[in-house]
N, C-alpha and C positions, 0 to 999 in steps of 0.2 A: 545575552549570549556572547561569549567571547569572540573577538574578531580574529579570524584566521590570518596568520602572516606566513607567507611561504618564502623561504630563503633559498633560491635556486642558484647553483653554481653557474658562473658566467658562460661556461661551455654550452649550456642549454640554449643560449641565445644565438648560437651559430648554426649554420647549415640547416635552418628550419625546413626548407623545402626537401632536403634529403631525409630528415626525420619523418616527414609525412609520407615520403615515398617508400621508405624501407622499414619503418616501424621501430619500436623501442622495446627492448627486453630487459627485465630486471634480473641480474645475475644474483644479487643478494639484497635483502631488506634487513636493516638494522634499527635498533631502538636505543634511545638515550633518554635520560631524565627520569620522570616518574613512571617506572615500569612495573612496580609492585601493585598490580591492579586486580582487585577481587573479581573473579569471574571472567577475566579477559585472557584468552589464549593467544598471546602475541605470536607464537610459532604458527598457529593456524592462520592468523591474519596475514603473516608474511607469505605463507604458502599460497594463499588465495591471490594475493597481489602478484606473485611471480608467475602465476599460471596463465597470464594473459599477455598479449602484445598490444602496446599502446601507440597512438599516433598523435601528431599535432604538436604545437609548441607549448600547450597548456597542460600537458599530461601530468606533470608533477602536482599542479593545483588540483587536478581531478583525483589523484591518489591521496592527497591530504584529505579532501572531502570524503572520499570513500572510507579511509581508515577511521576517520572521526565518526562517521555515521554508523558503520557496520561493527566496529570494534569497541567504541567508547560510548556513544549516545545510547546504543541498545543495551548497555550494561549500567546505565544510570549516571554516567559521567557527563552530565548535561552542559557543563561549562568548560569542557576540555579545550585546551589550546594545543595546536600542532604546527610544527614547522618542518620543512623538509630541505635537505641538501643532497646534492647528487655528485657522484664521481663517475666520469665517463671512462670506460675501458675500450680497448681496441674493438673495432667492429668484427662481427663474426657471422658468417653465412649471410651477408647482406643486411644484417640487423644491428642497430646501435645497441651497445651493451652498457648498462649502468649499475652502480651500487647506490641504493637510496637509503639515506639515514633519516629517521624521524626523531625529532626532539619533542617529547610529550610533557605537557603540564596538565595532568588529568584533572586536578581540582577535586572537590568532594564528590562522593558517590551519593546520589539521591534515591530516596525511596518514595513510594506512593503515600501521600497523606490521606486524603479522602477524595471521593468523586461525587459531586453534587450536580443537580439538574435544575434548570429554570425554564419557565414558559412551556412546560409539559402539561397538557390538559387531558388528552386522550388516554394517556397512561399516567395516572397520578401517583402510582405506587413507586416512590423513589427507591425502595428496597429492591423491587422487581427490576427496575432499570439498572441499578448498580450490579445486580446479579448477571447482567449481560456482558460484563467486563471480566475476562478470565484472569484477573490479577487482584490480589488482596491488598488491603491497607497494610502498609509496613513492608510489602515486597519491594525488591529493587525495581526501580522504574524501568519499564521496557516499552519502547515505542511501538513495537510490533503487536504486543498484547493490547495496548491502548487502541491501535488501529483496528484490531479484530473486534474489540468491544464496540467501536463506532459502527462497524459493518453490521454487527448483531443488532445494534440499536436501529439502524436503518431498516433491516429486514423485519424487525418486530413491528415497526410502524407500517411497513409495506403490507403486512398481513391484515392490517386494519383499514387498508384502502388509501393510506397517505402516500401517494406516489411521489409527490414533490418534496417529501421530508428532507430536511438538512439539519445538521448539527455542527456547532462551532465550539471547540473546547478552549476555554480561557485558562491559561496556565499561570500559576503563581508559585514563586519559590519561597520557601521558609529556610533561609540560609542558616539560621541558628540550629534548627532541628534537622536540617538536611532532608527536607520533605518537599514534595511537589503536590500541590492541590489543584485539581481540575474542576472547574465550574462549567458545565456543558450547557450552552445556550441552544435550546431546541426551537426550530421553526417547523411546526407540523404541516402547515399548508392546509389544503382542502381535502376532505375525504371523498373518494371517487367510487362511483358505482359503475358496473359494466353495462353499457347500453347495447352493444352489439359485438358478436364474435363472428368473424368471417374467415374464409380460407382462400389461399391464393397459391398458384403454382401448377406445375405439370404433373397432375396425379389423376389416376382413374379410380381412386378410392372414393366412395360416396361420402358426402359431408356427414351423414348420420353416423357412419362408422368412426369418423374422426371425433365427432362431437360426444359420442358416448364414452370416450376415454378421458374427456375433460372433467376435472374435479371442480370446475367453476362454471356458473351459468349466467346467462344474461339476466339482469335485474338484481344480481347479488352485489355486495360490496367487493371491490377488487381485492384479491388476496394474492400477493406475490409468491408466497410459499406454495399455495395450491396451483398456481399457474406453472411453476417449475415442476411440481409433481405431475401435472398433466402432461407436460412435454416428456418427462421420463417414461410415463406409461405409453405414450405414442412411440417413443424410441424402442421400447420393448417389442412392439409389433413387428419391427423390422421392415416396414413398408417404405420408409423414407430415409433420405440422407439424415445423419444425426442432427437433431434440433437442439440448439443451445439457447437457454432462456434469455440471456442478456445480449445476445448478438442481434444487431439491427437487421441482418438478413434473415432472421427467424421470426421476430415479432415486431410489428409496427403498431405503436400506440398513438392514438389521436385523442387528445384531451380536450374536453369542453369545460374550461375553467368556470364559466358562468353557471352552468347547470351541474357541475360536479360529476360528469360522466366521462367514460373512456370507451373508445371503440378499439377492439383488438383484432388485428389481422395476422393470422398465422400463415407463414410462407413455408410451403412444403415442396419437396422435390422427390419424386418417385425414384426408387433405386432401379 
């Protein structure tokens, strides 16, 4: 990965306390260098950057990282180099005003080569796992779609009771073909069964009323999708404050690693 070098005008080093106090506004954002970038809307990138107020002495470094991540890496320019230089204008309405110019060395645009998996046992069908990633071989590499695929992978294993599932993608660059190959190392962990489901909170609703809305029962393999569905059904009743599946103040999970069981405590609050 290319090392980012930020060339900041000397004026940025002065009056740092004032910058923190009053904020920094970008009057204009300009681009130089390799700006003929497939799929990159530099005008939109500039508009997004100008829409915020920045603080601190490292704001330009932050903007370099932001531009690189949101406008270049997400469009397949995985080895892009970016530098920034700034021109300070007179302050306006108590805010420091700057024109920021980015020098871009985008480098090649990479596409997806292929995505493979290793150490996967519970789901041995590599084609099924590959289908969880909403990006095809040959498509421009998009980190957001890869992240979504990793989330889908985690959820698929959660449906099978693998609560502690993790995956680590190993990325390899084929610079000759301008491809990125991902080999995803899977750590499935142990499969968990539901030992107990309990309820906690200030509610007058009988436990049996809550329990009959659950799509998962004690003794079954834990299924993350069915647990979320259960909370959606409870939300439809309108009895409680909204239940959020992944929020710690909604569900408490106690794992027994040795025996492969989980106790679920659902925390409810009567409306």
